[in-house]
C-alpha positions in Angstrom: 43.3 74.2 165.1 44.7 71.9 162.2 45.5 73.0 158.7 44.4 71.8 155.6 47.3 69.3 155.0 46.7 67.8 158.7 43.2 67.2 157.9 43.2 65.4 154.4 43.4 62.0 154.4 41.8 61.4 158.0 39.1 59.4 158.3 35.1 59.7 158.5 33.0 57.8 160.1 29.1 57.7 160.5 27.1 58.4 163.8 27.9 54.7 164.9 31.5 55.7 164.9 32.3 53.0 162.0 35.4 54.5 159.8 33.8 54.5 155.8 36.2 57.0 154.0 38.7 59.8 154.2 38.6 63.2 153.7 39.6 64.3 150.1 39.2 68.3 150.4 36.9 70.8 152.1 35.1 73.0 150.5 33.7 76.8 151.0 31.6 79.3 149.6 33.9 81.7 147.5 33.5 85.3 148.6 30.6 84.9 150.5 32.8 86.3 154.2 35.7 87.5 154.7 36.7 84.1 157.0 34.5 81.7 155.1 33.0 79.1 156.9 33.6 75.2 155.5 30.5 74.6 154.1 31.1 70.6 153.1 33.2 67.9 152.9 34.1 66.0 149.9 35.4 62.3 150.4 38.1 60.1 148.4 35.5 57.7 147.4 33.1 60.5 145.7 36.2 62.3 143.7 34.8 60.5 140.6 31.4 62.3 141.1 32.4 65.6 143.0 29.5 64.7 145.4 29.7 67.7 148.9 28.6 66.1 152.2 26.9 69.2 153.8 28.8 71.0 156.7 25.1 70.0 158.6 26.2 66.4 158.6 28.9 67.1 160.9 29.4 66.5 164.4 32.6 66.6 165.5 35.3 67.9 163.3 39.2 68.0 164.8 43.1 66.7 163.7 42.1 63.1 163.7 38.8 63.1 161.6 35.5 63.9 161.5 32.7 62.0 162.7 29.3 62.6 161.1 25.9 63.1 162.8 23.9 60.4 160.8 24.5 57.2 159.7 26.0 56.1 156.4 22.7 55.4 154.4 21.0 58.3 155.7 23.8 60.9 153.9 22.5 63.0 150.7 25.5 64.1 149.0 24.9 67.3 146.2 27.0 68.3 143.7 29.5 71.2 144.1 27.9 74.7 143.5 28.8 77.1 141.4 30.3 79.6 144.1 31.9 76.9 145.7 36.1 76.1 146.0 38.0 73.2 147.1 40.8 74.3 149.1 42.9 71.4 148.2 42.1 71.4 144.2 41.8 75.0 143.7 44.1 76.9 146.9 46.9 74.4 147.8 50.2 75.1 145.7 48.4 78.1 144.0 50.3 81.4 143.8 49.6 84.5 145.1 51.2 88.2 145.3 52.2 89.1 148.5 51.4 92.8 148.6 54.1 93.6 151.3 57.0 92.5 149.8 55.6 92.6 146.0 56.5 88.9 144.8 55.0 85.9 143.9 54.7 82.9 146.6 53.2 80.1 147.1 50.2 78.7 149.4 51.9 76.1 151.4 49.3 75.2 153.8 45.8 76.9 155.0 45.1 77.8 158.4 41.5 76.7 160.3 39.8 77.8 163.1 36.9 76.6 165.4 34.4 79.4 165.7 31.4 78.1 167.5 30.0 75.1 165.9 31.8 76.4 162.6 34.9 75.7 160.8 36.8 79.2 159.3 39.5 79.7 157.2 41.8 82.1 158.8 44.5 82.5 156.3 46.7 81.4 153.6 49.9 79.7 155.2 53.2 80.8 152.6 56.1 79.9 155.1 58.5 77.5 154.9 57.1 75.5 158.1 54.3 75.1 156.3 56.0 73.4 153.7 58.1 70.9 156.2 54.5 70.3 157.9 53.1 68.6 154.6 56.9 66.5 154.2 55.7 65.7 158.1 59.1 66.9 158.5 58.1 69.6 161.1 59.2 68.4 164.6 62.6 67.6 163.5 63.0 70.5 161.5 61.5 73.0 163.8 63.7 71.1 166.5 66.8 71.7 164.4 66.6 75.0 163.3 65.5 76.3 167.0 68.7 74.4 168.5 71.0 76.7 165.9 68.7 80.2 167.2 66.8 80.3 163.9 63.1 79.1 165.4 60.7 78.4 162.0 57.7 80.4 162.3 54.1 80.2 160.6 53.9 83.1 157.7 50.2 83.4 157.2 48.1 85.9 155.2 45.3 86.5 156.3 41.4 85.4 154.3 39.9 89.1 154.2 42.9 89.5 151.9 42.6 86.9 149.7 40.6 86.9 146.6 40.1 84.0 144.5 40.6 84.5 141.1 40.3 81.0 139.1 41.6 77.1 139.3 44.3 75.2 138.5 47.2 77.0 136.5 45.4 80.3 137.5 47.5 82.6 140.4 45.5 83.4 143.2 46.2 87.6 143.7 45.5 89.1 147.2 42.7 92.0 147.1 44.3 94.9 147.8 42.1 98.7 148.1 41.9 101.5 146.1 44.5 103.6 148.7 46.7 100.6 148.9 47.0 100.2 145.0 48.1 103.9 145.0 50.5 103.5 147.3 52.7 100.3 145.6 55.4 101.9 143.5 54.1 101.7 140.0 57.1 100.1 138.7 56.3 97.3 141.2 53.0 97.0 139.9 54.3 96.9 136.3 56.4 94.0 137.4 53.0 92.3 138.9 50.9 92.8 135.5 53.5 91.0 133.6 52.4 88.1 136.4 49.0 88.3 136.3 46.2 86.9 134.0 44.3 89.2 132.1 41.4 89.4 133.9 43.4 90.2 137.2 44.9 92.9 134.7 42.0 94.3 134.3 41.0 94.2 137.7 44.2 96.3 138.4 43.9 98.7 135.8 40.0 99.7 136.7 40.7 100.0 140.4 43.5 102.6 140.1 43.2 106.0 139.6 43.4 107.1 135.9 46.9 109.1 136.7 48.7 106.5 138.4 48.1 104.1 136.1 49.4 105.8 133.0 52.6 105.8 135.2 52.1 101.8 135.9 51.5 101.5 132.0 54.1 103.3 131.1 56.6 100.8 133.2 55.3 98.1 131.5 57.1 96.1 129.0 55.7 97.1 125.3 54.1 93.6 124.7 52.0 94.1 128.3 51.0 97.9 127.5 49.3 96.3 124.2 47.9 93.7 125.8 46.5 95.8 128.9 45.1 98.5 126.2 43.5 95.6 124.2 41.5 94.6 127.0 40.6 97.3 129.1 37.2 98.5 128.4 37.4 101.1 125.4 36.4 104.1 127.5 38.9 103.6 130.3 41.5 102.8 128.3 41.5 105.9 126.5 41.5 107.5 129.8 44.6 105.9 130.7 46.1 107.0 127.0 44.7 110.8 128.1 47.0 111.0 130.6 50.0 109.5 129.1 52.3 111.5 127.3 51.6 112.1 123.6 54.6 109.9 122.0 53.9 107.8 124.9 50.5 107.1 124.0 51.5 107.0 119.9 53.7 104.3 120.5 51.2 102.4 122.5 48.4 102.9 119.5 51.0 102.0 117.0 51.0 98.4 118.1 47.2 98.3 118.0 44.9 97.4 115.2 43.8 99.5 113.2 40.4 99.4 114.2 40.8 99.9 117.8 43.6 102.4 117.7 40.5 104.5 115.9 38.6 104.1 117.9 40.3 104.9 121.0 41.5 108.0 119.3 37.9 109.0 118.9 37.5 108.8 122.7 40.3 110.9 124.1 40.5 114.2 124.3 40.5 116.6 121.0 43.8 117.8 121.5 46.0 114.8 123.2 44.0 112.7 119.9 45.3 115.2 117.5 48.5 115.4 118.9 49.0 111.6 118.9 47.6 111.3 115.6 49.7 113.7 113.9 52.4 111.9 116.1 51.1 108.8 114.1 51.7 110.0 111.1 54.9 110.8 110.9 57.1 107.9 108.8 60.4 107.3 111.0 62.2 108.9 108.2 60.8 112.6 109.3 62.5 114.8 112.2 59.2 114.2 113.4 59.8 110.6 113.6 62.9 110.3 114.3 62.4 112.2 117.8 59.8 109.9 118.6 62.5 107.3 117.9 65.0 109.4 120.1 62.5 109.6 122.9 61.7 105.7 123.2 65.3 105.3 123.7 65.4 107.5 126.8 61.6 107.8 128.2 62.0 104.4 130.1 64.8 104.9 132.5 62.9 107.1 135.2 63.0 104.4 138.1 67.0 104.9 138.4 66.4 107.9 140.2 69.5 109.8 138.8 69.8 113.5 137.5 69.4 114.3 133.9 71.9 114.2 131.4 74.4 111.2 130.3 75.0 109.6 127.0 71.9 108.6 125.2 71.8 103.9 125.7 69.5 102.7 122.8 66.8 100.8 124.1 65.4 98.4 121.1 62.7 96.4 123.0 60.9 100.1 122.8 61.4 101.2 118.7 58.7 100.5 116.9 59.4 97.7 114.4 59.4 99.4 111.2 62.2 101.6 112.0 65.2 100.1 109.1 68.0 99.9 111.9 66.0 98.1 114.2 68.1 95.8 116.5 67.6 93.3 119.2 69.8 94.0 122.5 69.7 92.4 125.6 69.5 94.1 129.2 68.9 93.3 132.8 71.9 92.4 135.0 70.4 91.9 138.7 73.0 95.1 139.8 71.9 97.5 142.2 73.3 101.0 140.6 73.5 102.6 144.4 72.7 102.1 147.5 69.3 100.8 147.8 67.1 103.5 149.7 64.6 100.6 150.9 63.9 99.6 154.3 65.7 97.3 155.9 67.8 96.6 152.5 71.8 96.6 153.2 72.8 96.1 150.1 75.7 98.4 148.6 76.3 99.7 145.2 77.1 97.1 142.7 75.9 94.1 144.9 73.8 91.3 143.1 70.0 91.1 144.2 69.1 88.0 146.4 67.0 85.6 144.7 63.8 85.9 147.1 63.8 89.2 148.2 62.1 92.5 147.1 63.1 93.8 143.5 64.8 97.5 145.2 66.2 99.8 142.7 68.7 102.2 143.3 67.3 105.4 144.4 63.4 105.2 144.0 61.8 105.6 146.9 61.4 103.6 149.7 57.9 101.6 150.5 55.2 103.9 151.9 56.9 107.0 150.2 53.8 108.7 147.9 55.1 108.4 144.1 55.9 111.4 142.7 54.7 112.0 138.9 56.4 115.3 137.9 59.7 114.0 139.3 59.3 110.4 137.9 58.5 111.9 134.3 61.2 113.3 132.2 61.1 116.4 131.3 60.5 117.0 127.1 63.9 116.8 125.6 65.5 115.5 129.1 67.9 112.3 128.5 68.3 110.6 131.3 71.3 108.1 132.0 70.5 104.5 131.7 73.4 102.1 132.5 71.9 102.6 136.6 68.1 101.8 135.3 67.8 98.8 133.0 64.5 97.5 133.5 64.6 94.2 135.7 62.0 91.7 135.0 60.4 90.3 137.8 60.6 87.0 138.8 58.2 84.3 137.0 55.5 82.6 139.4 57.5 79.7 140.6 60.3 82.7 141.3 62.6 81.9 138.6 66.4 82.1 139.3 68.1 85.2 138.7 72.0 86.4 138.3 72.5 86.9 134.5 69.2 85.5 133.6 67.5 89.2 133.5 64.9 90.2 131.4 65.2 89.9 127.6 64.2 93.4 127.0 63.7 92.5 122.6 60.3 91.6 121.7 59.8 88.6 119.8 56.4 89.6 118.2 58.3 92.8 116.7 61.2 91.0 115.7 58.5 89.2 113.3 57.4 92.8 111.7 61.3 94.5 111.7 61.4 93.7 107.9 60.0 93.9 104.9 61.6 90.2 103.7 59.5 87.3 104.5 62.7 85.2 104.1 64.5 88.3 106.3 62.2 88.3 108.9 61.9 84.4 109.7 65.6 84.7 110.1 65.7 87.3 112.0 63.1 85.4 114.5 64.9 81.8 114.5 68.2 84.0 115.3 66.2 86.0 118.2 64.5 82.1 119.1 67.8 80.2 118.9 70.0 79.5 122.2 67.7 77.5 124.2 67.1 74.2 122.1 71.1 74.5 121.1 72.6 75.0 124.3 70.6 72.4 126.5 71.4 69.5 124.4 75.3 70.4 123.9 75.5 70.7 127.5 74.5 66.5 127.0 78.0 66.5 125.9 79.6 67.1 128.6 82.2 65.6 130.8 80.7 62.6 131.8 78.9 61.9 128.9 82.3 62.6 126.6 83.6 59.9 129.1 80.3 57.6 128.7 81.1 57.5 124.3 84.7 57.2 124.8 84.7 54.3 126.9 81.6 52.7 124.6 84.1 53.2 121.6 86.9 51.6 123.6 85.5 48.5 125.1 82.9 48.3 122.1 83.9 49.7 119.2 81.4 50.7 116.9 78.6 48.7 118.3 76.6 51.1 120.4 76.6 53.7 117.2 73.4 52.5 116.2 71.6 53.7 119.5 72.3 57.6 118.1 70.1 56.6 115.4 67.1 55.6 118.0 68.2 58.3 120.5 68.2 61.4 118.1 64.6 60.7 117.3 63.4 60.1 121.1 65.6 63.2 122.1 64.0 65.6 119.7 59.9 64.3 120.6 60.9 64.7 124.7 62.9 68.3 124.2 59.9 69.4 121.8 57.8 68.7 124.6 59.4 70.2 127.1 59.8 73.6 124.7 55.8 73.0 124.2 55.0 72.7 127.7 57.2 76.5 127.9 55.8 78.3 125.9 51.7 76.9 126.0 51.9 77.5 129.7 54.4 79.7 130.6 55.7 77.9 133.4 58.6 76.0 134.4 58.3 72.0 134.6 58.6 71.4 138.0 55.8 74.2 139.1 53.3 72.2 136.5 54.5 69.2 138.3 53.8 71.0 141.9 50.4 72.2 141.3 49.2 69.1 139.6 50.7 66.2 142.2 51.0 68.4 144.9 53.7 69.0 147.1 55.3 65.6 148.4 55.6 64.3 144.5 57.8 67.4 143.9 59.9 66.9 146.3 60.6 63.4 145.9 61.5 64.4 142.3 63.3 67.6 142.7 65.6 66.1 146.1 66.2 63.3 143.0 67.6 65.7 139.9 69.8 67.7 142.9 71.7 64.7 144.0 72.2 63.4 140.7 72.9 67.2 139.4 75.3 67.5 142.3 77.1 64.1 140.9 76.8 65.7 137.1 78.7 68.5 138.5 81.2 66.7 139.9 81.7 65.1 136.9 82.2 68.4 135.5 84.9 69.5 137.3 86.7 66.0 136.9 86.5 66.6 133.2 88.3 69.7 133.8 91.1 68.1 136.0 91.5 65.1 133.1 91.5 67.7 130.5 93.8 70.2 132.2 96.1 67.0 133.4 96.9 66.1 129.4 98.2 69.6 129.1 100.3 68.8 132.4 98.1 71.2 134.2 97.9 70.5 138.1 94.1 70.0 138.9 94.9 71.6 141.6 95.5 75.3 139.8 92.5 74.3 137.0 89.4 73.7 138.4 89.6 76.3 141.3 90.0 78.6 138.2 87.6 77.1 136.4 84.9 77.2 139.3 86.0 80.8 139.6 85.1 81.2 135.8 82.1 79.7 136.0 80.7 82.1 138.9 82.0 85.3 137.4 80.1 84.7 134.4 77.0 83.4 135.6 76.3 85.8 138.1 77.8 89.5 136.8 77.1 88.8 133.1 73.7 89.3 131.6 71.6 87.0 130.3 72.9 88.0 126.2 76.6 87.6 127.1 75.8 84.7 129.0 74.0 83.0 126.1 76.3 83.7 123.5 79.4 82.4 125.2 77.6 79.4 125.4 76.4 79.7 121.7 80.2 80.1 121.1 81.1 77.0 123.1 78.8 74.7 121.4 80.4 75.9 118.3 83.9 74.5 120.1 82.4 70.8 120.0 83.9 70.4 116.2 86.9 69.5 118.0 85.6 65.9 118.1 84.3 66.0 114.5 87.8 66.6 114.2 89.2 63.7 116.2 86.9 61.3 114.7 88.5 62.3 111.1 91.7 62.1 112.1 91.5 58.5 113.5 91.1 57.6 109.4 88.3 55.2 110.7 86.8 52.3 108.0 83.8 54.4 107.3 82.3 51.5 105.6 81.9 49.4 108.9 80.9 52.7 110.7 78.5 53.1 108.5 77.3 49.6 108.9 77.5 49.6 112.2 75.3 52.7 112.4 72.6 51.7 111.0 72.6 47.4 111.5 71.2 46.9 115.4 73.2 44.9 117.5 73.2 43.7 121.4 74.8 42.4 124.3 73.5 40.6 127.6 77.1 41.7 129.3 76.9 43.8 132.5 79.7 46.2 130.6 78.0 46.8 127.8 74.2 47.4 129.6 75.5 50.1 132.2 77.2 52.3 128.7 73.9 51.3 127.0 71.8 52.9 129.7 74.8 55.8 130.5 74.3 56.8 126.5 70.9 57.1 126.9 71.0 58.6 130.4 73.5 61.4 129.1 72.1 61.8 125.5 68.5 62.8 127.0 69.3 63.8 130.5 66.2 64.4 133.3 68.1 67.9 133.9 67.5 69.1 130.3 63.7 69.0 130.5 63.8 71.7 133.6 66.3 74.1 132.0 64.7 73.9 128.5 61.0 74.3 129.4 62.5 77.1 132.2 64.7 79.1 129.4 61.8 79.1 127.0 59.6 80.6 129.6 62.2 83.1 130.7 62.7 84.4 126.9 59.2 84.4 126.4 58.4 82.4 123.6 55.2 82.1 122.9 53.2 79.4 121.0 53.4 82.3 118.2 57.0 82.4 118.1 57.1 78.1 118.9 57.9 76.9 115.3 61.4 78.8 115.5 61.7 77.0 118.7 61.1 73.8 117.1 64.0 74.3 114.7 66.0 75.4 117.4 65.6 71.9 118.7 65.8 69.9 116.0 69.3 71.7 115.4 70.5 70.7 118.7 69.3 67.3 118.6 71.6 66.6 115.2 74.5 68.9 116.8 75.1 66.9 119.9 74.8 63.1 118.0 76.4 63.8 115.4 79.4 64.9 118.4 78.8 61.8 120.6 79.1 59.3 117.1 82.4 61.2 116.3 83.2 60.6 119.9 83.0 56.8 119.4 84.1 56.3 115.9 87.6 58.2 117.2 88.1 56.1 119.8 86.8 52.5 118.4 89.0 53.4 115.3 91.9 53.4 117.8 91.6 52.6 121.0 89.4 49.0 120.6 91.5 48.7 117.3 94.4 48.5 118.8 93.1 46.8 121.9 94.2 49.2 124.2 92.7 49.3 128.0 91.6 52.7 128.8 90.6 53.6 132.8 90.2 57.7 132.1 89.3 60.0 129.8 92.9 61.1 129.9 94.1 58.0 128.6 91.4 57.8 125.8 92.7 61.0 124.5 96.4 60.2 125.3 96.3 56.9 123.2 94.5 59.4 120.5 97.8 60.8 119.9 100.7 58.2 118.9 97.7 56.3 117.1 95.7 59.4 115.4 98.5 62.3 115.3 99.3 64.9 117.8 96.6 66.7 116.7 93.7 64.4 117.3 94.6 64.2 121.3 95.1 67.6 121.7 92.2 68.3 120.5 90.3 65.8 122.0 91.8 67.5 124.8 90.8 70.7 124.3 86.7 70.0 123.5 86.9 67.4 126.9 88.0 71.5 129.0 85.5 73.1 126.7 82.7 70.5 127.7 83.6 70.4 131.5 83.4 74.4 131.4 80.2 74.7 129.7 78.5 72.2 131.6 79.6 73.1 134.5 77.9 76.6 134.3 74.9 75.0 133.1 74.1 72.1 135.2 74.0 73.9 138.7 72.3 76.5 136.9 69.4 73.7 135.5 69.1 72.6 139.1 68.2 76.2 140.5 65.9 76.7 138.0 64.0 73.9 140.2 64.9 75.0 143.6 65.2 78.7 142.7 64.0 80.2 146.0 67.7 79.6 146.5 69.2 80.6 143.6 72.8 81.4 144.3 73.3 79.6 147.4 72.6 76.4 145.9 74.2 76.8 142.9 77.4 78.6 144.7 77.0 75.2 146.7 76.9 73.1 144.2 80.5 74.4 142.1 82.1 75.0 145.5 80.8 71.3 146.7 82.3 69.4 143.7 85.4 71.3 143.4 86.3 69.5 146.7 85.2 66.2 145.9 86.9 66.4 142.9 90.1 67.7 144.6 90.4 65.3 146.9 93.8 63.0 146.6 92.5 60.0 144.8 89.2 60.6 143.6 87.7 58.1 141.7 87.0 60.5 138.9 86.3 58.0 136.1 83.9 56.7 138.2 82.2 59.5 138.7 81.6 60.5 135.3 80.0 57.0 134.4 78.1 56.7 137.3 76.6 60.4 137.2 75.6 59.2 133.4 73.7 55.8 134.7 72.0 57.5 137.7 70.4 60.4 134.9 69.1 57.3 132.6 67.4 55.6 135.8 65.5 59.2 136.3 64.6 60.0 133.3 61.6 57.6 133.3 60.1 59.5 136.0 60.3 62.7 134.5 59.2 61.2 131.4 56.3 60.0 133.3 55.4 63.4 134.2 55.9 65.6 131.1 53.7 62.7 129.2 50.9 63.2 131.3 51.1 67.1 131.3 51.7 67.6 128.2 48.6 65.3 127.0 46.0 67.1 129.5 44.0 68.9 127.8 42.9 71.1 130.0 46.5 72.6 130.5 47.3 72.6 126.7 44.3 72.7 125.1 45.1 72.2 121.0 48.5 71.7 121.4 48.6 68.0 123.5 50.8 65.4 121.8 50.0 63.5 118.5 50.0 59.9 118.4 53.2 60.1 116.7 55.0 61.7 119.2 53.0 60.0 122.3 54.3 56.7 120.7 58.2 57.4 120.3 57.9 59.3 124.2 56.0 55.8 125.6 58.5 53.7 123.9 61.1 55.7 125.7 59.5 55.6 129.0 59.3 51.9 128.7 62.8 51.3 127.2 64.6 53.2 129.8 62.6 50.9 132.2 63.3 48.3 130.8 66.8 49.0 130.2 67.1 49.9 134.4 65.9 46.4 135.5 67.9 44.7 132.7 71.1 47.0 134.9 69.8 46.1 138.2 69.8 42.3 137.2 73.6 42.4 135.5 74.5 44.0 138.9 73.2 41.3 140.7 74.4 38.0 138.2 76.8 39.8 136.5 78.0 38.5 133.2 80.9 39.1 131.6 82.1 42.4 131.4 
């Protein structure tokens, strides 16, 4: 029998055999049967009114189409019933929790089967073969894999294990019996709680035995603990709190509103309620308060399975916000502490976790072993070593790329209350949120960007300075949209595109971006080679060293460490500001060129204009920034600080670009010199603007190349994150190989990569505008009229420039 993807779009004919429409969707009754029968079909022409053709009217069903038993004029469509769901709209490309491997996967297809006169849904296909089937590549890919001895197989989750829990943007969850729930390790269930929406969290916590539910809650992140206790019915919440240790229960209750906390304490057992109330009354400065703090430093490290003892390691994400010494701290290495105990796992101690695999934790029982509650909890006063037991956040719904990008262990809502000073609290919040906007936009000034800005100044002087003013505004608007999408939906951009527009559209977009980013990564190592040659270093030495440094930083560093390195790297862009000052330009002429637009239809001017826009508002930035916002758990409450972060980054990146154009325009263009490479530009600055200008320019190029070479493959892995390490490594190695080829056209690689960004930008902006203006998706956080106007103007201008670029390539005008 066919799959859903093979039926959608097939013709529908009447009793006379005349095709009059095509299949748009299939309808099933939700929850009525273990393997539900198809109850109706939705025709493409009826989409506007969602009219369902009852299945009784179907005479023949096959992969080639559907034939009805009635004439078209005798059909009696009915409306969609409340207990009916659409397989294509509600199921396809949605997310499910695979309870066997404890990970989130996507429904790529739905298997159908003829049973008597009915057609029933057999299961949700989550395998890679179904993905190729939908792309029309199944025969070719299957033959290719079969020839190398690895045939592709379907991976179907039986439908009797699937419970549909909502519509678009709501994950599906596999229904699990109470007995099976008890057999899943609390750490894994805690990870799943973080992924599930409110209703599903309540359902899982209600199905668990109280003792096991307490274990799960203790494993969860603080904000999840608070949310779950808030969402559960009062009696159920109090029963779970009764099973928790008094100090842990007090910590959870201390984060609740006072009325809710008092209500739950009143429902708890008398002895436990008295102990919890006593702990809540202690101030942090008292001995008991300090003991609570010390307990919070160590209590959640039981997953390491290591014996007691060891040094106390602080866990600020568990500290109460009112502690005067409260500080932020990040953790989350994707590294196993020792040999894994899970079945089939061959990873050794210290080895990085594979992406897409289950979240092994060294020393914990293998799957199927019953959880020993007494062994899991530390005894009173026991301090567990924590270095091996760091909390690692589970993958988000889209399976986000990992590595250094572990969980942020501080909780942003707690930071808001970390100080009594309102001004200091705001500063603390901004410093906690800061990073994604500044990092993303400073990567704009990568080797390719520096090449474009240098050529713009060298070939046209200050003529392109005026473009940076509208580009800065457009950059802020576009990046703000990406950050807002991430904060409101808690999904990455590639996730949203797939769930709203399907796998074919997503595949096309991602393939185009991967190709463009491979060119961008080559551009970064080209810039590194050029910068090294300025100092007399061979590219055959500096490029491999740079690649190893990038790999080590991203694969071995923690999120916070890498983010700090990137922020420091952003500061080194001040070298370009210094180069511009040392060039001693005519500042009056510079300012005039900045505010007075000028335009030319010369081929070289159009190419550089498209490149300037493409390198400043690059397509990959939107994916990276939105995923970084989701990864950092920034919500709409903290979103105001993210807007400041984005604004600061937008201004920083274009100020640097402005000074690069000024430096080259005041020297190379003014002296009518011809440059063919970035190396030529840096060397020309030396005698014209002083030796420091050229050296600073070269140093900035090396810094920008290494900085961007770390981020760009990472951004690509955000889109295609199922193979994070393999894709990241492939991009780095492939780019290095091309750059190290003798006589590689480094400058052409630099320029064309940025032009490709400019050509792809309108496509990405179109998807972003459609998503950010969806009331269903964004609610009250849709775009304002001003933002829509600026974004649409950017799209129109980029389309016009792309067309102009194509015309000038066919009919060149000057140079």
